[in-house]
mmCIF file as Biopython writes it, N, C-alpha, C and O atoms, coordinates in Angstrom:
data_model
#
loop_
_atom_site.group_PDB
_atom_site.id
_atom_site.type_symbol
_atom_site.label_atom_id
_atom_site.label_alt_id
_atom_site.label_comp_id
_atom_site.label_asym_id
_atom_site.label_entity_id
_atom_site.label_seq_id
_atom_site.pdbx_PDB_ins_code
_atom_site.Cartn_x
_atom_site.Cartn_y
_atom_site.Cartn_z
_atom_site.occupancy
_atom_site.B_iso_or_equiv
_atom_site.auth_seq_id
_atom_site.auth_asym_id
_atom_site.pdbx_PDB_model_num
ATOM 1   N N  . MET A ? 1  ? -45.435 -14.774 -3.304 1.0 0.0 1  A 1 
ATOM 2   C CA . MET A ? 1  ? -44.865 -13.560 -3.855 1.0 0.0 1  A 1 
ATOM 3   C C  . MET A ? 1  ? -44.135 -12.750 -2.779 1.0 0.0 1  A 1 
ATOM 4   O O  . MET A ? 1  ? -43.056 -12.201 -3.002 1.0 0.0 1  A 1 
ATOM 5   N N  . GLU A ? 2  ? -44.770 -12.700 -1.606 1.0 0.0 2  A 1 
ATOM 6   C CA . GLU A ? 2  ? -44.171 -11.941 -0.507 1.0 0.0 2  A 1 
ATOM 7   C C  . GLU A ? 2  ? -42.867 -12.596 -0.035 1.0 0.0 2  A 1 
ATOM 8   O O  . GLU A ? 2  ? -41.927 -11.919 0.383  1.0 0.0 2  A 1 
ATOM 9   N N  . GLU A ? 3  ? -42.837 -13.929 -0.115 1.0 0.0 3  A 1 
ATOM 10  C CA . GLU A ? 3  ? -41.624 -14.671 0.269  1.0 0.0 3  A 1 
ATOM 11  C C  . GLU A ? 3  ? -40.465 -14.334 -0.671 1.0 0.0 3  A 1 
ATOM 12  O O  . GLU A ? 3  ? -39.319 -14.207 -0.242 1.0 0.0 3  A 1 
ATOM 13  N N  . LEU A ? 4  ? -40.780 -14.193 -1.936 1.0 0.0 4  A 1 
ATOM 14  C CA . LEU A ? 4  ? -39.762 -13.836 -2.927 1.0 0.0 4  A 1 
ATOM 15  C C  . LEU A ? 4  ? -39.197 -12.442 -2.656 1.0 0.0 4  A 1 
ATOM 16  O O  . LEU A ? 4  ? -37.988 -12.230 -2.740 1.0 0.0 4  A 1 
ATOM 17  N N  . ILE A ? 5  ? -40.065 -11.510 -2.335 1.0 0.0 5  A 1 
ATOM 18  C CA . ILE A ? 5  ? -39.621 -10.147 -2.024 1.0 0.0 5  A 1 
ATOM 19  C C  . ILE A ? 5  ? -38.749 -10.136 -0.781 1.0 0.0 5  A 1 
ATOM 20  O O  . ILE A ? 5  ? -37.754 -9.414  -0.724 1.0 0.0 5  A 1 
ATOM 21  N N  . THR A ? 6  ? -39.120 -10.936 0.220  1.0 0.0 6  A 1 
ATOM 22  C CA . THR A ? 6  ? -38.326 -11.040 1.446  1.0 0.0 6  A 1 
ATOM 23  C C  . THR A ? 6  ? -36.938 -11.595 1.150  1.0 0.0 6  A 1 
ATOM 24  O O  . THR A ? 6  ? -35.941 -11.083 1.659  1.0 0.0 6  A 1 
ATOM 25  N N  . LYS A ? 7  ? -36.872 -12.640 0.330  1.0 0.0 7  A 1 
ATOM 26  C CA . LYS A ? 7  ? -35.577 -13.227 -0.025 1.0 0.0 7  A 1 
ATOM 27  C C  . LYS A ? 7  ? -34.713 -12.230 -0.802 1.0 0.0 7  A 1 
ATOM 28  O O  . LYS A ? 7  ? -33.504 -12.152 -0.579 1.0 0.0 7  A 1 
ATOM 29  N N  . ILE A ? 8  ? -35.311 -11.491 -1.686 1.0 0.0 8  A 1 
ATOM 30  C CA . ILE A ? 8  ? -34.566 -10.490 -2.462 1.0 0.0 8  A 1 
ATOM 31  C C  . ILE A ? 8  ? -34.030 -9.405  -1.533 1.0 0.0 8  A 1 
ATOM 32  O O  . ILE A ? 8  ? -32.900 -8.948  -1.704 1.0 0.0 8  A 1 
ATOM 33  N N  . GLN A ? 9  ? -34.820 -8.997  -0.566 1.0 0.0 9  A 1 
ATOM 34  C CA . GLN A ? 9  ? -34.368 -7.984  0.385  1.0 0.0 9  A 1 
ATOM 35  C C  . GLN A ? 9  ? -33.227 -8.522  1.252  1.0 0.0 9  A 1 
ATOM 36  O O  . GLN A ? 9  ? -32.281 -7.792  1.548  1.0 0.0 9  A 1 
ATOM 37  N N  . GLU A ? 10 ? -33.307 -9.778  1.656  1.0 0.0 10 A 1 
ATOM 38  C CA . GLU A ? 10 ? -32.237 -10.397 2.435  1.0 0.0 10 A 1 
ATOM 39  C C  . GLU A ? 10 ? -30.955 -10.463 1.611  1.0 0.0 10 A 1 
ATOM 40  O O  . GLU A ? 10 ? -29.869 -10.174 2.114  1.0 0.0 10 A 1 
ATOM 41  N N  . GLN A ? 11 ? -31.087 -10.841 0.357  1.0 0.0 11 A 1 
ATOM 42  C CA . GLN A ? 11 ? -29.921 -10.914 -0.522 1.0 0.0 11 A 1 
ATOM 43  C C  . GLN A ? 11 ? -29.311 -9.525  -0.707 1.0 0.0 11 A 1 
ATOM 44  O O  . GLN A ? 11 ? -28.088 -9.386  -0.719 1.0 0.0 11 A 1 
ATOM 45  N N  . GLN A ? 12 ? -30.134 -8.517  -0.850 1.0 0.0 12 A 1 
ATOM 46  C CA . GLN A ? 12 ? -29.632 -7.152  -1.012 1.0 0.0 12 A 1 
ATOM 47  C C  . GLN A ? 12 ? -28.866 -6.715  0.229  1.0 0.0 12 A 1 
ATOM 48  O O  . GLN A ? 12 ? -27.828 -6.063  0.125  1.0 0.0 12 A 1 
ATOM 49  N N  . ALA A ? 13 ? -29.377 -7.073  1.398  1.0 0.0 13 A 1 
ATOM 50  C CA . ALA A ? 13 ? -28.685 -6.718  2.643  1.0 0.0 13 A 1 
ATOM 51  C C  . ALA A ? 13 ? -27.328 -7.420  2.709  1.0 0.0 13 A 1 
ATOM 52  O O  . ALA A ? 13 ? -26.338 -6.815  3.121  1.0 0.0 13 A 1 
ATOM 53  N N  . LYS A ? 14 ? -27.277 -8.680  2.308  1.0 0.0 14 A 1 
ATOM 54  C CA . LYS A ? 14 ? -26.006 -9.417  2.308  1.0 0.0 14 A 1 
ATOM 55  C C  . LYS A ? 14 ? -25.036 -8.831  1.282  1.0 0.0 14 A 1 
ATOM 56  O O  . LYS A ? 14 ? -23.839 -8.719  1.550  1.0 0.0 14 A 1 
ATOM 57  N N  . ILE A ? 15 ? -25.542 -8.463  0.126  1.0 0.0 15 A 1 
ATOM 58  C CA . ILE A ? 15 ? -24.693 -7.857  -0.902 1.0 0.0 15 A 1 
ATOM 59  C C  . ILE A ? 15 ? -24.137 -6.531  -0.406 1.0 0.0 15 A 1 
ATOM 60  O O  . ILE A ? 15 ? -22.969 -6.228  -0.651 1.0 0.0 15 A 1 
ATOM 61  N N  . ASP A ? 16 ? -24.938 -5.739  0.280  1.0 0.0 16 A 1 
ATOM 62  C CA . ASP A ? 16 ? -24.457 -4.466  0.842  1.0 0.0 16 A 1 
ATOM 63  C C  . ASP A ? 16 ? -23.359 -4.709  1.881  1.0 0.0 16 A 1 
ATOM 64  O O  . ASP A ? 16 ? -22.368 -3.979  1.923  1.0 0.0 16 A 1 
ATOM 65  N N  . ALA A ? 17 ? -23.536 -5.730  2.714  1.0 0.0 17 A 1 
ATOM 66  C CA . ALA A ? 17 ? -22.518 -6.052  3.720  1.0 0.0 17 A 1 
ATOM 67  C C  . ALA A ? 17 ? -21.223 -6.507  3.053  1.0 0.0 17 A 1 
ATOM 68  O O  . ALA A ? 17 ? -20.135 -6.135  3.491  1.0 0.0 17 A 1 
ATOM 69  N N  . ILE A ? 18 ? -21.334 -7.298  2.009  1.0 0.0 18 A 1 
ATOM 70  C CA . ILE A ? 18 ? -20.151 -7.750  1.275  1.0 0.0 18 A 1 
ATOM 71  C C  . ILE A ? 18 ? -19.443 -6.562  0.632  1.0 0.0 18 A 1 
ATOM 72  O O  . ILE A ? 18 ? -18.214 -6.490  0.648  1.0 0.0 18 A 1 
ATOM 73  N N  . TYR A ? 19 ? -20.198 -5.643  0.074  1.0 0.0 19 A 1 
ATOM 74  C CA . TYR A ? 19 ? -19.611 -4.465  -0.555 1.0 0.0 19 A 1 
ATOM 75  C C  . TYR A ? 19 ? -18.820 -3.640  0.456  1.0 0.0 19 A 1 
ATOM 76  O O  . TYR A ? 19 ? -17.711 -3.191  0.165  1.0 0.0 19 A 1 
ATOM 77  N N  . ILE A ? 20 ? -19.388 -3.443  1.637  1.0 0.0 20 A 1 
ATOM 78  C CA . ILE A ? 20 ? -18.699 -2.678  2.684  1.0 0.0 20 A 1 
ATOM 79  C C  . ILE A ? 20 ? -17.406 -3.381  3.084  1.0 0.0 20 A 1 
ATOM 80  O O  . ILE A ? 20 ? -16.370 -2.739  3.252  1.0 0.0 20 A 1 
ATOM 81  N N  . SER A ? 21 ? -17.470 -4.686  3.233  1.0 0.0 21 A 1 
ATOM 82  C CA . SER A ? 21 ? -16.293 -5.467  3.610  1.0 0.0 21 A 1 
ATOM 83  C C  . SER A ? 21 ? -15.208 -5.391  2.535  1.0 0.0 21 A 1 
ATOM 84  O O  . SER A ? 21 ? -14.027 -5.237  2.848  1.0 0.0 21 A 1 
ATOM 85  N N  . VAL A ? 22 ? -15.609 -5.499  1.281  1.0 0.0 22 A 1 
ATOM 86  C CA . VAL A ? 22 ? -14.647 -5.444  0.173  1.0 0.0 22 A 1 
ATOM 87  C C  . VAL A ? 22 ? -14.011 -4.057  0.078  1.0 0.0 22 A 1 
ATOM 88  O O  . VAL A ? 22 ? -12.821 -3.949  -0.221 1.0 0.0 22 A 1 
ATOM 89  N N  . GLU A ? 23 ? -14.769 -3.015  0.322  1.0 0.0 23 A 1 
ATOM 90  C CA . GLU A ? 23 ? -14.213 -1.661  0.280  1.0 0.0 23 A 1 
ATOM 91  C C  . GLU A ? 23 ? -13.182 -1.455  1.393  1.0 0.0 23 A 1 
ATOM 92  O O  . GLU A ? 23 ? -12.144 -0.831  1.170  1.0 0.0 23 A 1 
ATOM 93  N N  . LYS A ? 24 ? -13.464 -1.973  2.576  1.0 0.0 24 A 1 
ATOM 94  C CA . LYS A ? 24 ? -12.492 -1.890  3.669  1.0 0.0 24 A 1 
ATOM 95  C C  . LYS A ? 24 ? -11.207 -2.629  3.299  1.0 0.0 24 A 1 
ATOM 96  O O  . LYS A ? 24 ? -10.105 -2.140  3.548  1.0 0.0 24 A 1 
ATOM 97  N N  . LEU A ? 25 ? -11.359 -3.804  2.706  1.0 0.0 25 A 1 
ATOM 98  C CA . LEU A ? 25 ? -10.212 -4.603  2.293  1.0 0.0 25 A 1 
ATOM 99  C C  . LEU A ? 25 ? -9.421  -3.896  1.199  1.0 0.0 25 A 1 
ATOM 100 O O  . LEU A ? 25 ? -8.190  -3.932  1.203  1.0 0.0 25 A 1 
ATOM 101 N N  . ARG A ? 26 ? -10.108 -3.262  0.276  1.0 0.0 26 A 1 
ATOM 102 C CA . ARG A ? 26 ? -9.428  -2.527  -0.803 1.0 0.0 26 A 1 
ATOM 103 C C  . ARG A ? 26 ? -8.609  -1.373  -0.235 1.0 0.0 26 A 1 
ATOM 104 O O  . ARG A ? 26 ? -7.471  -1.152  -0.651 1.0 0.0 26 A 1 
ATOM 105 N N  . LYS A ? 27 ? -9.182  -0.643  0.707  1.0 0.0 27 A 1 
ATOM 106 C CA . LYS A ? 27 ? -8.439  0.454   1.324  1.0 0.0 27 A 1 
ATOM 107 C C  . LYS A ? 27 ? -7.242  -0.061  2.102  1.0 0.0 27 A 1 
ATOM 108 O O  . LYS A ? 27 ? -6.181  0.564   2.084  1.0 0.0 27 A 1 
ATOM 109 N N  . TYR A ? 28 ? -7.390  -1.195  2.788  1.0 0.0 28 A 1 
ATOM 110 C CA . TYR A ? 28 ? -6.279  -1.792  3.523  1.0 0.0 28 A 1 
ATOM 111 C C  . TYR A ? 28 ? -5.152  -2.163  2.565  1.0 0.0 28 A 1 
ATOM 112 O O  . TYR A ? 28 ? -3.988  -1.866  2.837  1.0 0.0 28 A 1 
ATOM 113 N N  . PHE A ? 29 ? -5.482  -2.809  1.448  1.0 0.0 29 A 1 
ATOM 114 C CA . PHE A ? 29 ? -4.464  -3.188  0.464  1.0 0.0 29 A 1 
ATOM 115 C C  . PHE A ? 29 ? -3.810  -1.958  -0.154 1.0 0.0 29 A 1 
ATOM 116 O O  . PHE A ? 29 ? -2.605  -1.964  -0.407 1.0 0.0 29 A 1 
ATOM 117 N N  . MET A ? 30 ? -4.581  -0.909  -0.398 1.0 0.0 30 A 1 
ATOM 118 C CA . MET A ? 30 ? -4.022  0.305   -0.978 1.0 0.0 30 A 1 
ATOM 119 C C  . MET A ? 30 ? -2.993  0.922   -0.033 1.0 0.0 30 A 1 
ATOM 120 O O  . MET A ? 30 ? -1.902  1.291   -0.468 1.0 0.0 30 A 1 
ATOM 121 N N  . TRP A ? 31 ? -3.322  1.039   1.246  1.0 0.0 31 A 1 
ATOM 122 C CA . TRP A ? 31 ? -2.379  1.625   2.202  1.0 0.0 31 A 1 
ATOM 123 C C  . TRP A ? 31 ? -1.177  0.719   2.420  1.0 0.0 31 A 1 
ATOM 124 O O  . TRP A ? 31 ? -0.066  1.204   2.629  1.0 0.0 31 A 1 
ATOM 125 N N  . THR A ? 32 ? -1.387  -0.598  2.373  1.0 0.0 32 A 1 
ATOM 126 C CA . THR A ? 32 ? -0.256  -1.525  2.468  1.0 0.0 32 A 1 
ATOM 127 C C  . THR A ? 32 ? 0.683   -1.321  1.298  1.0 0.0 32 A 1 
ATOM 128 O O  . THR A ? 32 ? 1.900   -1.322  1.482  1.0 0.0 32 A 1 
ATOM 129 N N  . LEU A ? 33 ? 0.153   -1.145  0.104  1.0 0.0 33 A 1 
ATOM 130 C CA . LEU A ? 33 ? 0.971   -0.901  -1.076 1.0 0.0 33 A 1 
ATOM 131 C C  . LEU A ? 33 ? 1.724   0.423   -0.955 1.0 0.0 33 A 1 
ATOM 132 O O  . LEU A ? 33 ? 2.909   0.495   -1.278 1.0 0.0 33 A 1 
ATOM 133 N N  . ILE A ? 34 ? 1.044   1.463   -0.493 1.0 0.0 34 A 1 
ATOM 134 C CA . ILE A ? 34 ? 1.687   2.769   -0.353 1.0 0.0 34 A 1 
ATOM 135 C C  . ILE A ? 34 ? 2.832   2.697   0.649  1.0 0.0 34 A 1 
ATOM 136 O O  . ILE A ? 34 ? 3.915   3.222   0.389  1.0 0.0 34 A 1 
ATOM 137 N N  . VAL A ? 35 ? 2.605   2.053   1.789  1.0 0.0 35 A 1 
ATOM 138 C CA . VAL A ? 35 ? 3.658   1.946   2.806  1.0 0.0 35 A 1 
ATOM 139 C C  . VAL A ? 35 ? 4.813   1.100   2.293  1.0 0.0 35 A 1 
ATOM 140 O O  . VAL A ? 35 ? 5.973   1.429   2.542  1.0 0.0 35 A 1 
ATOM 141 N N  . THR A ? 36 ? 4.519   0.021   1.585  1.0 0.0 36 A 1 
ATOM 142 C CA . THR A ? 36 ? 5.575   -0.838  1.044  1.0 0.0 36 A 1 
ATOM 143 C C  . THR A ? 36 ? 6.410   -0.083  0.020  1.0 0.0 36 A 1 
ATOM 144 O O  . THR A ? 36 ? 7.639   -0.148  0.060  1.0 0.0 36 A 1 
ATOM 145 N N  . VAL A ? 37 ? 5.775   0.622   -0.883 1.0 0.0 37 A 1 
ATOM 146 C CA . VAL A ? 37 ? 6.500   1.389   -1.894 1.0 0.0 37 A 1 
ATOM 147 C C  . VAL A ? 37 ? 7.339   2.477   -1.224 1.0 0.0 37 A 1 
ATOM 148 O O  . VAL A ? 37 ? 8.477   2.718   -1.626 1.0 0.0 37 A 1 
ATOM 149 N N  . ALA A ? 38 ? 6.790   3.127   -0.218 1.0 0.0 38 A 1 
ATOM 150 C CA . ALA A ? 38 ? 7.531   4.184   0.477  1.0 0.0 38 A 1 
ATOM 151 C C  . ALA A ? 38 ? 8.745   3.615   1.195  1.0 0.0 38 A 1 
ATOM 152 O O  . ALA A ? 38 ? 9.810   4.231   1.178  1.0 0.0 38 A 1 
ATOM 153 N N  . THR A ? 39 ? 8.609   2.455   1.824  1.0 0.0 39 A 1 
ATOM 154 C CA . THR A ? 39 ? 9.745   1.885   2.546  1.0 0.0 39 A 1 
ATOM 155 C C  . THR A ? 39 ? 10.809  1.346   1.608  1.0 0.0 39 A 1 
ATOM 156 O O  . THR A ? 39 ? 11.951  1.155   2.027  1.0 0.0 39 A 1 
ATOM 157 N N  . VAL A ? 40 ? 10.474  1.099   0.367  1.0 0.0 40 A 1 
ATOM 158 C CA . VAL A ? 40 ? 11.475  0.645   -0.600 1.0 0.0 40 A 1 
ATOM 159 C C  . VAL A ? 40 ? 12.064  1.830   -1.362 1.0 0.0 40 A 1 
ATOM 160 O O  . VAL A ? 40 ? 13.280  1.905   -1.532 1.0 0.0 40 A 1 
ATOM 161 N N  . LEU A ? 41 ? 11.228  2.750   -1.821 1.0 0.0 41 A 1 
ATOM 162 C CA . LEU A ? 41 ? 11.707  3.846   -2.659 1.0 0.0 41 A 1 
ATOM 163 C C  . LEU A ? 41 ? 12.466  4.923   -1.890 1.0 0.0 41 A 1 
ATOM 164 O O  . LEU A ? 41 ? 13.454  5.452   -2.400 1.0 0.0 41 A 1 
ATOM 165 N N  . VAL A ? 42 ? 12.034  5.257   -0.688 1.0 0.0 42 A 1 
ATOM 166 C CA . VAL A ? 42 ? 12.703  6.321   0.069  1.0 0.0 42 A 1 
ATOM 167 C C  . VAL A ? 42 ? 14.165  5.968   0.343  1.0 0.0 42 A 1 
ATOM 168 O O  . VAL A ? 42 ? 15.032  6.815   0.127  1.0 0.0 42 A 1 
ATOM 169 N N  . PRO A ? 43 ? 14.480  4.754   0.810  1.0 0.0 43 A 1 
ATOM 170 C CA . PRO A ? 43 ? 15.901  4.429   0.980  1.0 0.0 43 A 1 
ATOM 171 C C  . PRO A ? 43 ? 16.683  4.418   -0.335 1.0 0.0 43 A 1 
ATOM 172 O O  . PRO A ? 43 ? 17.844  4.826   -0.364 1.0 0.0 43 A 1 
ATOM 173 N N  . LEU A ? 44 ? 16.062  3.959   -1.417 1.0 0.0 44 A 1 
ATOM 174 C CA . LEU A ? 44 ? 16.759  3.952   -2.703 1.0 0.0 44 A 1 
ATOM 175 C C  . LEU A ? 44 ? 17.074  5.369   -3.169 1.0 0.0 44 A 1 
ATOM 176 O O  . LEU A ? 44 ? 18.167  5.628   -3.673 1.0 0.0 44 A 1 
ATOM 177 N N  . ILE A ? 45 ? 16.138  6.274   -3.006 1.0 0.0 45 A 1 
ATOM 178 C CA . ILE A ? 45 ? 16.370  7.662   -3.392 1.0 0.0 45 A 1 
ATOM 179 C C  . ILE A ? 45 ? 17.439  8.276   -2.502 1.0 0.0 45 A 1 
ATOM 180 O O  . ILE A ? 45 ? 18.278  9.042   -2.977 1.0 0.0 45 A 1 
ATOM 181 N N  . ALA A ? 46 ? 17.415  7.947   -1.217 1.0 0.0 46 A 1 
ATOM 182 C CA . ALA A ? 46 ? 18.435  8.460   -0.298 1.0 0.0 46 A 1 
ATOM 183 C C  . ALA A ? 46 ? 19.815  7.942   -0.686 1.0 0.0 46 A 1 
ATOM 184 O O  . ALA A ? 46 ? 20.797  8.682   -0.627 1.0 0.0 46 A 1 
ATOM 185 N N  . ILE A ? 47 ? 19.891  6.682   -1.080 1.0 0.0 47 A 1 
ATOM 186 C CA . ILE A ? 47 ? 21.179  6.106   -1.491 1.0 0.0 47 A 1 
ATOM 187 C C  . ILE A ? 47 ? 21.705  6.818   -2.727 1.0 0.0 47 A 1 
ATOM 188 O O  . ILE A ? 47 ? 22.910  7.042   -2.838 1.0 0.0 47 A 1 
ATOM 189 N N  . ILE A ? 48 ? 20.842  7.172   -3.644 1.0 0.0 48 A 1 
ATOM 190 C CA . ILE A ? 48 ? 21.266  7.849   -4.868 1.0 0.0 48 A 1 
ATOM 191 C C  . ILE A ? 48 ? 21.968  9.167   -4.530 1.0 0.0 48 A 1 
ATOM 192 O O  . ILE A ? 48 ? 22.940  9.535   -5.190 1.0 0.0 48 A 1 
ATOM 193 N N  . PHE A ? 49 ? 21.489  9.873   -3.517 1.0 0.0 49 A 1 
ATOM 194 C CA . PHE A ? 49 ? 22.080  11.157  -3.159 1.0 0.0 49 A 1 
ATOM 195 C C  . PHE A ? 49 ? 23.241  11.027  -2.169 1.0 0.0 49 A 1 
ATOM 196 O O  . PHE A ? 49 ? 24.176  11.827  -2.221 1.0 0.0 49 A 1 
ATOM 197 N N  . ILE A ? 50 ? 23.205  10.057  -1.287 1.0 0.0 50 A 1 
ATOM 198 C CA . ILE A ? 50 ? 24.221  9.927   -0.239 1.0 0.0 50 A 1 
ATOM 199 C C  . ILE A ? 50 ? 25.445  9.163   -0.720 1.0 0.0 50 A 1 
ATOM 200 O O  . ILE A ? 50 ? 26.565  9.498   -0.334 1.0 0.0 50 A 1 
ATOM 201 N N  . LEU A ? 51 ? 25.260  8.154   -1.544 1.0 0.0 51 A 1 
ATOM 202 C CA . LEU A ? 51 ? 26.364  7.284   -1.958 1.0 0.0 51 A 1 
ATOM 203 C C  . LEU A ? 51 ? 27.504  8.025   -2.664 1.0 0.0 51 A 1 
ATOM 204 O O  . LEU A ? 51 ? 28.661  7.752   -2.343 1.0 0.0 51 A 1 
ATOM 205 N N  . PRO A ? 52 ? 27.254  8.939   -3.599 1.0 0.0 52 A 1 
ATOM 206 C CA . PRO A ? 52 ? 28.378  9.624   -4.239 1.0 0.0 52 A 1 
ATOM 207 C C  . PRO A ? 52 ? 29.242  10.421  -3.247 1.0 0.0 52 A 1 
ATOM 208 O O  . PRO A ? 52 ? 30.469  10.388  -3.344 1.0 0.0 52 A 1 
ATOM 209 N N  . SER A ? 53 ? 28.633  11.120  -2.316 1.0 0.0 53 A 1 
ATOM 210 C CA . SER A ? 53 ? 29.433  11.875  -1.349 1.0 0.0 53 A 1 
ATOM 211 C C  . SER A ? 53 ? 30.175  10.929  -0.408 1.0 0.0 53 A 1 
ATOM 212 O O  . SER A ? 53 ? 31.300  11.219  0.000  1.0 0.0 53 A 1 
ATOM 213 N N  . LEU A ? 54 ? 29.563  9.814   -0.066 1.0 0.0 54 A 1 
ATOM 214 C CA . LEU A ? 54 ? 30.224  8.829   0.789  1.0 0.0 54 A 1 
ATOM 215 C C  . LEU A ? 54 ? 31.427  8.218   0.075  1.0 0.0 54 A 1 
ATOM 216 O O  . LEU A ? 54 ? 32.490  8.065   0.678  1.0 0.0 54 A 1 
ATOM 217 N N  . ILE A ? 55 ? 31.276  7.874   -1.178 1.0 0.0 55 A 1 
ATOM 218 C CA . ILE A ? 55 ? 32.396  7.330   -1.946 1.0 0.0 55 A 1 
ATOM 219 C C  . ILE A ? 55 ? 33.496  8.380   -2.093 1.0 0.0 55 A 1 
ATOM 220 O O  . ILE A ? 55 ? 34.683  8.066   -2.007 1.0 0.0 55 A 1 
ATOM 221 N N  . GLY A ? 56 ? 33.088  9.628   -2.313 1.0 0.0 56 A 1 
ATOM 222 C CA . GLY A ? 56 ? 34.079  10.711  -2.424 1.0 0.0 56 A 1 
ATOM 223 C C  . GLY A ? 56 ? 34.870  10.883  -1.154 1.0 0.0 56 A 1 
ATOM 224 O O  . GLY A ? 56 ? 36.084  11.075  -1.216 1.0 0.0 56 A 1 
ATOM 225 N N  . SER A ? 57 ? 34.231  10.821  -0.002 1.0 0.0 57 A 1 
ATOM 226 C CA . SER A ? 57 ? 34.975  10.975  1.251  1.0 0.0 57 A 1 
ATOM 227 C C  . SER A ? 57 ? 35.875  9.781   1.521  1.0 0.0 57 A 1 
ATOM 228 O O  . SER A ? 57 ? 36.977  9.944   2.045  1.0 0.0 57 A 1 
ATOM 229 N N  . ILE A ? 58 ? 35.425  8.589   1.172  1.0 0.0 58 A 1 
ATOM 230 C CA . ILE A ? 58 ? 36.252  7.417   1.402  1.0 0.0 58 A 1 
ATOM 231 C C  . ILE A ? 58 ? 37.481  7.446   0.488  1.0 0.0 58 A 1 
ATOM 232 O O  . ILE A ? 58 ? 38.586  7.147   0.941  1.0 0.0 58 A 1 
ATOM 233 N N  . THR A ? 59 ? 37.309  7.797   -0.776 1.0 0.0 59 A 1 
ATOM 234 C CA . THR A ? 59 ? 38.466  7.843   -1.685 1.0 0.0 59 A 1 
ATOM 235 C C  . THR A ? 59 ? 39.405  8.980   -1.298 1.0 0.0 59 A 1 
ATOM 236 O O  . THR A ? 59 ? 40.620  8.843   -1.440 1.0 0.0 59 A 1 
ATOM 237 N N  . ALA A ? 60 ? 38.876  10.087  -0.818 1.0 0.0 60 A 1 
ATOM 238 C CA . ALA A ? 60 ? 39.745  11.188  -0.383 1.0 0.0 60 A 1 
ATOM 239 C C  . ALA A ? 60 ? 40.544  10.782  0.840  1.0 0.0 60 A 1 
ATOM 240 O O  . ALA A ? 60 ? 41.689  11.207  0.991  1.0 0.0 60 A 1 
ATOM 241 N N  . MET A ? 61 ? 39.984  9.988   1.697  1.0 0.0 61 A 1 
ATOM 242 C CA . MET A ? 61 ? 40.682  9.526   2.887  1.0 0.0 61 A 1 
ATOM 243 C C  . MET A ? 61 ? 41.854  8.622   2.518  1.0 0.0 61 A 1 
ATOM 244 O O  . MET A ? 61 ? 42.893  8.674   3.175  1.0 0.0 61 A 1 
ATOM 245 N N  . TYR A ? 62 ? 41.714  7.815   1.505  1.0 0.0 62 A 1 
ATOM 246 C CA . TYR A ? 62 ? 42.782  6.893   1.125  1.0 0.0 62 A 1 
ATOM 247 C C  . TYR A ? 62 ? 43.777  7.485   0.122  1.0 0.0 62 A 1 
ATOM 248 O O  . TYR A ? 62 ? 44.789  6.846   -0.168 1.0 0.0 62 A 1 
ATOM 249 N N  . GLN A ? 63 ? 43.527  8.677   -0.412 1.0 0.0 63 A 1 
ATOM 250 C CA . GLN A ? 63 ? 44.440  9.281   -1.363 1.0 0.0 63 A 1 
ATOM 251 C C  . GLN A ? 63 ? 45.589  9.988   -0.695 1.0 0.0 63 A 1 
ATOM 252 O O  . GLN A ? 63 ? 46.526  10.381  -1.389 1.0 0.0 63 A 1 
ATOM 253 N N  . GLN A ? 64 ? 45.580  10.171  0.566  1.0 0.0 64 A 1 
ATOM 254 C CA . GLN A ? 64 ? 46.637  10.909  1.260  1.0 0.0 64 A 1 
ATOM 255 C C  . GLN A ? 64 ? 47.873  10.144  1.306  1.0 0.0 64 A 1 
ATOM 256 O O  . GLN A ? 64 ? 48.870  10.615  1.854  1.0 0.0 64 A 1 
#
């Protein structure tokens, strides 16, 4: 009986270690996703605002 309790306690310790590891991995993936989305969306949003003025200046330069 005592052997069974010992094995259950060992399994619980391993499960706790796995949980900690999985939580670290989840946070790593979350921050990777945030950085990836930021590096893609920020330039796209900047292009939306910068491109019209850039096209306007280029067309004004060639209209003379």
